[in-house]
C-alpha atoms as an extended CHARMM CRD file, in Angstrom:
* protein
*
       212  EXT
         1         1  MET       CA              7.0940000000       27.3820000000       -4.0050000000  PROA      1               0.0000000000
         2         2  ASN       CA              6.6400000000       29.5050000000       -6.9060000000  PROA      2               0.0000000000
         3         3  PRO       CA              2.7540000000       30.6950000000       -7.6770000000  PROA      3               0.0000000000
         4         4  GLY       CA              0.8410000000       28.8480000000      -10.5780000000  PROA      4               0.0000000000
         5         5  ARG       CA             -0.1050000000       30.6270000000      -13.3320000000  PROA      5               0.0000000000
         6         6  PHE       CA             -3.2460000000       31.3380000000      -15.2370000000  PROA      6               0.0000000000
         7         7  ILE       CA             -4.0720000000       31.5890000000      -19.0340000000  PROA      7               0.0000000000
         8         8  ALA       CA             -6.5490000000       31.8890000000      -21.2920000000  PROA      8               0.0000000000
         9         9  PHE       CA             -6.6400000000       31.6570000000      -25.0180000000  PROA      9               0.0000000000
        10        10  GLU       CA             -9.8760000000       33.4090000000      -26.2830000000  PROA      10              0.0000000000
        11        11  GLY       CA            -11.1560000000       34.6130000000      -30.2670000000  PROA      11              0.0000000000
        12        12  GLY       CA            -14.0340000000       33.4250000000      -32.3330000000  PROA      12              0.0000000000
        13        13  GLU       CA            -14.8430000000       30.8690000000      -34.3170000000  PROA      13              0.0000000000
        14        14  GLY       CA            -11.6930000000       29.3470000000      -35.8940000000  PROA      14              0.0000000000
        15        15  MET       CA             -9.2140000000       31.2080000000      -34.4810000000  PROA      15              0.0000000000
        16        16  GLY       CA             -6.9340000000       27.8940000000      -33.6160000000  PROA      16              0.0000000000
        17        17  LYS       CA             -7.0780000000       28.6380000000      -29.8960000000  PROA      17              0.0000000000
        18        18  SER       CA             -7.7430000000       24.8990000000      -29.2080000000  PROA      18              0.0000000000
        19        19  THR       CA             -4.3070000000       23.8600000000      -30.9420000000  PROA      19              0.0000000000
        20        20  GLN       CA             -2.0580000000       27.1590000000      -29.5450000000  PROA      20              0.0000000000
        21        21  ALA       CA             -3.3720000000       26.2560000000      -25.9970000000  PROA      21              0.0000000000
        22        22  ARG       CA             -2.1990000000       22.4770000000      -26.5570000000  PROA      22              0.0000000000
        23        23  LEU       CA              1.1760000000       23.7130000000      -27.9840000000  PROA      23              0.0000000000
        24        24  LEU       CA              1.7660000000       26.1300000000      -25.1450000000  PROA      24              0.0000000000
        25        25  VAL       CA              1.2040000000       23.4700000000      -23.0220000000  PROA      25              0.0000000000
        26        26  GLU       CA              3.5790000000       21.1460000000      -24.5320000000  PROA      26              0.0000000000
        27        27  HSD       CA              6.4610000000       23.9460000000      -24.2390000000  PROA      27              0.0000000000
        28        28  LEU       CA              5.7480000000       24.3650000000      -20.7560000000  PROA      28              0.0000000000
        29        29  GLU       CA              6.2540000000       20.6650000000      -19.8350000000  PROA      29              0.0000000000
        30        30  ARG       CA              9.0880000000       20.0970000000      -22.0210000000  PROA      30              0.0000000000
        31        31  THR       CA             10.7820000000       23.2700000000      -19.9690000000  PROA      31              0.0000000000
        32        32  GLY       CA              9.7050000000       21.2860000000      -16.4030000000  PROA      32              0.0000000000
        33        33  GLU       CA              6.5320000000       22.9520000000      -15.6470000000  PROA      33              0.0000000000
        34        34  LYS       CA              3.8080000000       21.3690000000      -14.4090000000  PROA      34              0.0000000000
        35        35  ALA       CA              0.8170000000       22.2040000000      -17.0910000000  PROA      35              0.0000000000
        36        36  VAL       CA             -2.8380000000       22.0150000000      -16.7350000000  PROA      36              0.0000000000
        37        37  LEU       CA             -4.8930000000       21.9130000000      -20.4680000000  PROA      37              0.0000000000
        38        38  THR       CA             -8.2910000000       22.4950000000      -19.9390000000  PROA      38              0.0000000000
        39        39  ARG       CA            -11.4850000000       24.2110000000      -21.7600000000  PROA      39              0.0000000000
        40        40  GLU       CA            -14.7540000000       25.6510000000      -21.2530000000  PROA      40              0.0000000000
        41        41  PRO       CA            -17.3100000000       25.2040000000      -20.8690000000  PROA      41              0.0000000000
        42        42  GLY       CA            -15.8730000000       21.7440000000      -19.4360000000  PROA      42              0.0000000000
        43        43  GLY       CA            -12.7690000000       21.3230000000      -17.2550000000  PROA      43              0.0000000000
        44        44  THR       CA            -14.8960000000       18.9190000000      -14.6920000000  PROA      44              0.0000000000
        45        45  PRO       CA            -17.4490000000       15.9710000000      -14.9420000000  PROA      45              0.0000000000
        46        46  GLY       CA            -20.0250000000       18.9790000000      -13.8460000000  PROA      46              0.0000000000
        47        47  ALA       CA            -19.1460000000       21.6540000000      -16.2850000000  PROA      47              0.0000000000
        48        48  GLU       CA            -18.8850000000       18.8940000000      -18.9250000000  PROA      48              0.0000000000
        49        49  ALA       CA            -22.5300000000       17.7780000000      -18.7870000000  PROA      49              0.0000000000
        50        50  ILE       CA            -23.4950000000       21.5620000000      -18.4940000000  PROA      50              0.0000000000
        51        51  ARG       CA            -21.0990000000       21.9730000000      -21.6400000000  PROA      51              0.0000000000
        52        52  ASN       CA            -23.4960000000       19.2910000000      -23.8070000000  PROA      52              0.0000000000
        53        53  LEU       CA            -26.5330000000       20.8600000000      -22.8920000000  PROA      53              0.0000000000
        54        54  LEU       CA            -25.4190000000       24.3180000000      -24.2270000000  PROA      54              0.0000000000
        55        55  LEU       CA            -23.7640000000       22.9590000000      -27.2840000000  PROA      55              0.0000000000
        56        56  HSD       CA            -26.8130000000       20.5220000000      -28.3740000000  PROA      56              0.0000000000
        57        57  PRO       CA            -30.0810000000       21.9450000000      -26.0880000000  PROA      57              0.0000000000
        58        58  PRO       CA            -32.7960000000       20.3810000000      -25.9920000000  PROA      58              0.0000000000
        59        59  GLY       CA            -36.2510000000       21.4970000000      -28.0790000000  PROA      59              0.0000000000
        60        60  GLU       CA            -35.9260000000       25.1790000000      -29.1700000000  PROA      60              0.0000000000
        61        61  GLY       CA            -32.4050000000       26.1230000000      -27.2990000000  PROA      61              0.0000000000
        62        62  TRP       CA            -31.9030000000       27.9570000000      -24.3080000000  PROA      62              0.0000000000
        63        63  ALA       CA            -32.8490000000       31.7910000000      -23.7630000000  PROA      63              0.0000000000
        64        64  ALA       CA            -29.9410000000       33.8960000000      -23.2970000000  PROA      64              0.0000000000
        65        65  ARG       CA            -30.1570000000       34.8690000000      -19.5240000000  PROA      65              0.0000000000
        66        66  ALA       CA            -30.9850000000       30.7350000000      -19.2490000000  PROA      66              0.0000000000
        67        67  GLU       CA            -27.6670000000       30.6390000000      -21.5030000000  PROA      67              0.0000000000
        68        68  ALA       CA            -25.8740000000       32.8730000000      -19.1120000000  PROA      68              0.0000000000
        69        69  LEU       CA            -26.7770000000       30.9450000000      -16.2610000000  PROA      69              0.0000000000
        70        70  LEU       CA            -25.6200000000       27.6420000000      -17.8790000000  PROA      70              0.0000000000
        71        71  PHE       CA            -22.0060000000       29.4180000000      -18.2730000000  PROA      71              0.0000000000
        72        72  ALA       CA            -21.6640000000       30.9340000000      -15.1520000000  PROA      72              0.0000000000
        73        73  ALA       CA            -22.5980000000       27.5550000000      -13.3020000000  PROA      73              0.0000000000
        74        74  ALA       CA            -20.2650000000       25.8370000000      -15.5180000000  PROA      74              0.0000000000
        75        75  ARG       CA            -17.2780000000       27.8360000000      -14.4310000000  PROA      75              0.0000000000
        76        76  SER       CA            -17.9820000000       28.0840000000      -11.0640000000  PROA      76              0.0000000000
        77        77  ASP       CA            -17.5530000000       24.0710000000      -10.6900000000  PROA      77              0.0000000000
        78        78  HSD       CA            -14.5920000000       24.4460000000      -13.0660000000  PROA      78              0.0000000000
        79        79  VAL       CA            -13.0330000000       26.8150000000      -10.7350000000  PROA      79              0.0000000000
        80        80  GLU       CA            -13.3640000000       25.3430000000       -7.7530000000  PROA      80              0.0000000000
        81        81  ARG       CA            -12.8500000000       22.2260000000       -8.4360000000  PROA      81              0.0000000000
        82        82  LEU       CA             -9.8130000000       22.3680000000      -10.6510000000  PROA      82              0.0000000000
        83        83  ILE       CA             -8.5940000000       25.6900000000      -11.4430000000  PROA      83              0.0000000000
        84        84  ARG       CA             -7.8420000000       27.1820000000       -7.7980000000  PROA      84              0.0000000000
        85        85  PRO       CA             -6.6190000000       24.0200000000       -6.8430000000  PROA      85              0.0000000000
        86        86  ALA       CA             -3.9480000000       23.8230000000       -9.8590000000  PROA      86              0.0000000000
        87        87  ILE       CA             -2.6400000000       27.1310000000       -9.1920000000  PROA      87              0.0000000000
        88        88  ALA       CA             -2.3220000000       26.3200000000       -5.1480000000  PROA      88              0.0000000000
        89        89  ARG       CA             -0.1440000000       23.3950000000       -6.1540000000  PROA      89              0.0000000000
        90        90  GLY       CA              1.9430000000       25.9940000000       -8.0360000000  PROA      90              0.0000000000
        91        91  GLU       CA              1.1040000000       24.5980000000      -11.7540000000  PROA      91              0.0000000000
        92        92  TRP       CA             -0.2400000000       26.3090000000      -14.7860000000  PROA      92              0.0000000000
        93        93  VAL       CA             -4.0110000000       26.1020000000      -15.9080000000  PROA      93              0.0000000000
        94        94  ILE       CA             -4.0720000000       26.8970000000      -19.7290000000  PROA      94              0.0000000000
        95        95  SER       CA             -7.3630000000       27.5240000000      -20.7340000000  PROA      95              0.0000000000
        96        96  ASP       CA             -9.1980000000       27.1360000000      -24.1820000000  PROA      96              0.0000000000
        97        97  ARG       CA            -11.7130000000       30.0250000000      -23.0930000000  PROA      97              0.0000000000
        98        98  PHE       CA            -12.9370000000       31.7850000000      -19.8250000000  PROA      98              0.0000000000
        99        99  ILE       CA            -14.9550000000       34.8460000000      -18.8720000000  PROA      99              0.0000000000
       100       100  ASP       CA            -14.2360000000       36.6850000000      -21.5730000000  PROA      100             0.0000000000
       101       101  SER       CA            -16.1350000000       34.2890000000      -23.5720000000  PROA      101             0.0000000000
       102       102  SER       CA            -19.0100000000       34.6810000000      -22.0120000000  PROA      102             0.0000000000
       103       103  ARG       CA            -18.3010000000       39.1330000000      -22.0100000000  PROA      103             0.0000000000
       104       104  ALA       CA            -18.1380000000       38.5090000000      -25.8020000000  PROA      104             0.0000000000
       105       105  TYR       CA            -20.8580000000       36.1760000000      -26.7320000000  PROA      105             0.0000000000
       106       106  GLN       CA            -23.4450000000       36.1560000000      -24.0830000000  PROA      106             0.0000000000
       107       107  GLY       CA            -23.1950000000       39.9410000000      -23.0810000000  PROA      107             0.0000000000
       108       108  ILE       CA            -22.2520000000       41.8780000000      -25.9010000000  PROA      108             0.0000000000
       109       109  ALA       CA            -23.1540000000       39.7380000000      -28.8840000000  PROA      109             0.0000000000
       110       110  GLY       CA            -26.1810000000       38.5490000000      -26.6410000000  PROA      110             0.0000000000
       111       111  GLY       CA            -27.7000000000       41.6010000000      -25.6280000000  PROA      111             0.0000000000
       112       112  LEU       CA            -27.3810000000       41.0760000000      -22.3150000000  PROA      112             0.0000000000
       113       113  GLY       CA            -24.4680000000       43.3460000000      -21.1980000000  PROA      113             0.0000000000
       114       114  ASP       CA            -21.0360000000       43.0400000000      -19.8560000000  PROA      114             0.0000000000
       115       115  GLU       CA            -22.3120000000       44.4270000000      -16.0490000000  PROA      115             0.0000000000
       116       116  MET       CA            -24.4730000000       41.3340000000      -15.7870000000  PROA      116             0.0000000000
       117       117  ILE       CA            -22.4050000000       38.5920000000      -17.2370000000  PROA      117             0.0000000000
       118       118  LEU       CA            -19.5360000000       40.1430000000      -14.9160000000  PROA      118             0.0000000000
       119       119  ALA       CA            -21.5760000000       40.1350000000      -11.8240000000  PROA      119             0.0000000000
       120       120  LEU       CA            -22.7580000000       36.7810000000      -12.4230000000  PROA      120             0.0000000000
       121       121  HSD       CA            -18.9950000000       35.5610000000      -12.4840000000  PROA      121             0.0000000000
       122       122  ASP       CA            -18.3720000000       37.5330000000       -9.2090000000  PROA      122             0.0000000000
       123       123  HSD       CA            -20.6140000000       35.3310000000       -7.3740000000  PROA      123             0.0000000000
       124       124  GLY       CA            -20.2380000000       32.0420000000       -8.8120000000  PROA      124             0.0000000000
       125       125  SER       CA            -16.4050000000       32.5560000000       -9.3280000000  PROA      125             0.0000000000
       126       126  GLY       CA            -14.9030000000       35.0430000000       -6.8170000000  PROA      126             0.0000000000
       127       127  GLY       CA            -14.2880000000       37.3820000000       -9.9650000000  PROA      127             0.0000000000
       128       128  LEU       CA            -11.4920000000       35.0260000000      -11.1310000000  PROA      128             0.0000000000
       129       129  ARG       CA             -9.2720000000       36.6700000000      -13.7810000000  PROA      129             0.0000000000
       130       130  PRO       CA             -6.4410000000       34.9200000000      -15.6460000000  PROA      130             0.0000000000
       131       131  ASP       CA             -3.0140000000       36.3060000000      -15.4630000000  PROA      131             0.0000000000
       132       132  LEU       CA             -2.9090000000       36.5190000000      -19.2460000000  PROA      132             0.0000000000
       133       133  THR       CA             -5.4290000000       36.4880000000      -21.7460000000  PROA      133             0.0000000000
       134       134  ILE       CA             -4.4880000000       36.3760000000      -25.3350000000  PROA      134             0.0000000000
       135       135  VAL       CA             -6.8320000000       36.8120000000      -28.0830000000  PROA      135             0.0000000000
       136       136  LEU       CA             -6.1820000000       35.3190000000      -31.5220000000  PROA      136             0.0000000000
       137       137  VAL       CA             -7.7550000000       36.9700000000      -34.4450000000  PROA      137             0.0000000000
       138       138  ALA       CA             -7.2230000000       36.1200000000      -38.4720000000  PROA      138             0.0000000000
       139       139  SER       CA             -8.6360000000       37.2030000000      -41.4010000000  PROA      139             0.0000000000
       140       140  ASP       CA            -12.3570000000       35.7960000000      -42.3010000000  PROA      140             0.0000000000
       141       141  ALA       CA            -10.7340000000       33.4820000000      -45.4430000000  PROA      141             0.0000000000
       142       142  GLU       CA             -8.5350000000       31.9090000000      -43.3930000000  PROA      142             0.0000000000
       143       143  VAL       CA            -11.3550000000       31.4130000000      -40.6880000000  PROA      143             0.0000000000
       144       144  SER       CA            -13.7840000000       30.1750000000      -42.8070000000  PROA      144             0.0000000000
       145       145  GLU       CA            -11.2030000000       27.5330000000      -44.0480000000  PROA      145             0.0000000000
       146       146  ARG       CA            -10.8690000000       26.5210000000      -40.8900000000  PROA      146             0.0000000000
       147       147  LEU       CA            -13.9290000000       25.7830000000      -40.1870000000  PROA      147             0.0000000000
       148       148  GLN       CA            -14.7300000000       24.1330000000      -42.6420000000  PROA      148             0.0000000000
       149       149  LEU       CA            -12.1440000000       21.8560000000      -42.1460000000  PROA      149             0.0000000000
       150       150  ARG       CA            -12.8330000000       21.2850000000      -38.7840000000  PROA      150             0.0000000000
       151       151  ASP       CA            -16.7310000000       20.9740000000      -38.9330000000  PROA      151             0.0000000000
       152       152  GLY       CA            -17.3630000000       19.2270000000      -42.3360000000  PROA      152             0.0000000000
       153       153  GLY       CA            -20.1310000000       22.0440000000      -42.5070000000  PROA      153             0.0000000000
       154       154  THR       CA            -21.8830000000       21.3080000000      -39.2810000000  PROA      154             0.0000000000
       155       155  ALA       CA            -22.0490000000       23.5350000000      -35.8980000000  PROA      155             0.0000000000
       156       156  ASP       CA            -22.8180000000       23.4810000000      -32.5570000000  PROA      156             0.0000000000
       157       157  ALA       CA            -26.1640000000       25.3260000000      -31.4460000000  PROA      157             0.0000000000
       158       158  ILE       CA            -23.7430000000       28.2890000000      -30.3300000000  PROA      158             0.0000000000
       159       159  GLY       CA            -21.0590000000       28.2050000000      -33.4290000000  PROA      159             0.0000000000
       160       160  GLY       CA            -23.9000000000       27.6730000000      -36.2150000000  PROA      160             0.0000000000
       161       161  ARG       CA            -25.2370000000       31.2530000000      -35.1230000000  PROA      161             0.0000000000
       162       162  ASP       CA            -25.4250000000       34.1090000000      -37.9510000000  PROA      162             0.0000000000
       163       163  ASP       CA            -22.5300000000       35.8580000000      -39.5050000000  PROA      163             0.0000000000
       164       164  ALA       CA            -23.6160000000       39.0690000000      -37.5600000000  PROA      164             0.0000000000
       165       165  TYR       CA            -23.6710000000       37.4300000000      -34.3580000000  PROA      165             0.0000000000
       166       166  HSD       CA            -19.9940000000       36.3950000000      -34.9510000000  PROA      166             0.0000000000
       167       167  ALA       CA            -18.8930000000       39.7180000000      -35.8720000000  PROA      167             0.0000000000
       168       168  GLN       CA            -19.8680000000       40.9380000000      -32.5310000000  PROA      168             0.0000000000
       169       169  VAL       CA            -18.3850000000       38.4500000000      -31.0050000000  PROA      169             0.0000000000
       170       170  ASN       CA            -14.9450000000       39.1230000000      -32.5750000000  PROA      170             0.0000000000
       171       171  ALA       CA            -15.4050000000       43.2430000000      -32.3840000000  PROA      171             0.0000000000
       172       172  ALA       CA            -15.5960000000       42.4240000000      -28.5360000000  PROA      172             0.0000000000
       173       173  PHE       CA            -12.5460000000       40.5230000000      -27.8260000000  PROA      173             0.0000000000
       174       174  ARG       CA            -10.8230000000       43.2780000000      -29.9390000000  PROA      174             0.0000000000
       175       175  LYS       CA            -12.1140000000       45.9910000000      -27.5690000000  PROA      175             0.0000000000
       176       176  PHE       CA            -11.7080000000       44.1700000000      -24.7150000000  PROA      176             0.0000000000
       177       177  ALA       CA             -7.5530000000       43.7010000000      -25.6860000000  PROA      177             0.0000000000
       178       178  GLY       CA             -7.5900000000       47.4040000000      -26.1370000000  PROA      178             0.0000000000
       179       179  GLU       CA             -8.9770000000       48.3290000000      -23.3120000000  PROA      179             0.0000000000
       180       180  GLU       CA             -6.9690000000       46.2780000000      -20.6450000000  PROA      180             0.0000000000
       181       181  THR       CA             -3.6930000000       45.9780000000      -22.1860000000  PROA      181             0.0000000000
       182       182  GLY       CA             -2.3720000000       45.1470000000      -19.2030000000  PROA      182             0.0000000000
       183       183  ARG       CA             -3.7690000000       41.2440000000      -19.3040000000  PROA      183             0.0000000000
       184       184  PHE       CA             -4.7540000000       40.8420000000      -22.1780000000  PROA      184             0.0000000000
       185       185  ALA       CA             -2.2250000000       40.0870000000      -25.5870000000  PROA      185             0.0000000000
       186       186  LEU       CA             -3.3580000000       40.3080000000      -29.1210000000  PROA      186             0.0000000000
       187       187  VAL       CA             -1.7930000000       37.8290000000      -31.3900000000  PROA      187             0.0000000000
       188       188  GLU       CA             -2.0830000000       37.3840000000      -34.5690000000  PROA      188             0.0000000000
       189       189  GLY       CA             -3.5910000000       34.0580000000      -35.7110000000  PROA      189             0.0000000000
       190       190  ASP       CA             -2.6500000000       34.0160000000      -39.5550000000  PROA      190             0.0000000000
       191       191  GLY       CA             -0.0810000000       31.7150000000      -41.0470000000  PROA      191             0.0000000000
       192       192  ALA       CA              1.8110000000       28.3670000000      -40.3730000000  PROA      192             0.0000000000
       193       193  ILE       CA              0.6840000000       26.9720000000      -36.6190000000  PROA      193             0.0000000000
       194       194  ASP       CA              4.4790000000       27.0870000000      -35.5900000000  PROA      194             0.0000000000
       195       195  ASP       CA              4.8410000000       30.5860000000      -36.1340000000  PROA      195             0.0000000000
       196       196  VAL       CA              1.3700000000       31.6630000000      -34.5170000000  PROA      196             0.0000000000
       197       197  HSD       CA              2.9670000000       29.2880000000      -31.4670000000  PROA      197             0.0000000000
       198       198  ARG       CA              6.4060000000       31.2680000000      -31.6860000000  PROA      198             0.0000000000
       199       199  LYS       CA              4.3130000000       34.9300000000      -30.8680000000  PROA      199             0.0000000000
       200       200  VAL       CA              2.0750000000       33.1160000000      -28.3010000000  PROA      200             0.0000000000
       201       201  LEU       CA              5.2440000000       32.6540000000      -26.3670000000  PROA      201             0.0000000000
       202       202  ALA       CA              6.8900000000       35.9820000000      -26.7770000000  PROA      202             0.0000000000
       203       203  ALA       CA              3.3090000000       37.1330000000      -25.0080000000  PROA      203             0.0000000000
       204       204  VAL       CA              3.9830000000       34.4640000000      -22.5660000000  PROA      204             0.0000000000
       205       205  GLN       CA              7.6760000000       35.3190000000      -21.9970000000  PROA      205             0.0000000000
       206       206  PRO       CA              7.4890000000       38.6660000000      -19.2440000000  PROA      206             0.0000000000
       207       207  LEU       CA              5.1950000000       35.2460000000      -16.8660000000  PROA      207             0.0000000000
       208       208  LEU       CA              7.8410000000       32.9560000000      -17.2760000000  PROA      208             0.0000000000
       209       209  GLU       CA             10.4660000000       34.9550000000      -16.4150000000  PROA      209             0.0000000000
       210       210  SER       CA              8.5200000000       36.4380000000      -13.3170000000  PROA      210             0.0000000000
       211       211  ARG       CA              8.7920000000       32.4670000000      -12.2570000000  PROA      211             0.0000000000
       212       212  GLN       CA             12.8210000000       32.0360000000      -12.5030000000  PROA      212             0.0000000000
């Protein structure tokens, strides 16, 4: 049996991650592969419950460390109950966000530092990394238009943070991609959805060929 593969889509708000993750799963299934579409935070009943707490927090919301711990707890359950079992069955796991979102949002923009986030991941999820992390980037104008269509002027507790916070998030993703070129692929997300999908498939092609 061919080993499973794990791909994560990363990037800031409005980059098209969910759409491109879904399109990749549909492509894989058309080629005869078994693929699982999932997301973070979420993917399992426990992680989805934590997702609701994170995106719609009670009271004044979560302090930075508490937020990071909740993300790590959700990811731990996700990895143990969904991701590792699917990989063991030889399936593809395609996730809308994974550890690099915590690194960018809580570690860099949130000021907790990369070391702390990675330590939580090592303890909670055994340090699992995707085989490929696709970082989608797009122009500010296109992202603004997408967010307006998606959110209609409303946003959750994390998406609604100020522009400076999100600028740090976007810069962090670019930094990660530049530092670890073997795991990351930077994909321009401007333009038609099908055009971006073709760029994603080009980035995934080496993994596809490795299973033949």
